[in-house]
C-alpha positions, 0 to 999 in steps of 0.5 A: 581663124582662132582655133578652140584652144585660144578661146578657151584660154581667153576665159581664163583671163577674166577681169572680174572674179566670182567674189565681185560679181557676188558682191555687186549683186548683193549691193544691187539687191540692197539698192533696190530695196532701199537699204544700201547706205553710202559709206561716209555720209550714211545716205541711202544710195539711189544711183546704179553706178554708185551701188556698183562701185560700192559692191566693187570696193567691197570685193576688193577689201576682201581679196576678190579679182577686181581691176584696180581703180582709174587714177584721176590724180595724175590727170588733174595734176596735168590740167593744174599745170596746163592753166 
């Protein structure tokens, strides 16, 4: 059974920092107001997951604690080889 020490230690190993949650929150508010634009095309973002992704990428640029993206390049390479 875990003691209280181990549970308090677990909270210090958060995956996402405060800055990342603030950026995602701001992006969600902008999306709900219809003001969040896509970076490349400039279209209005209407998808919730896309808004979260924009917020996380802004947090990465600002230096927040955010896990790195999962690379799809190695996966697509192995698929090409199998064909």
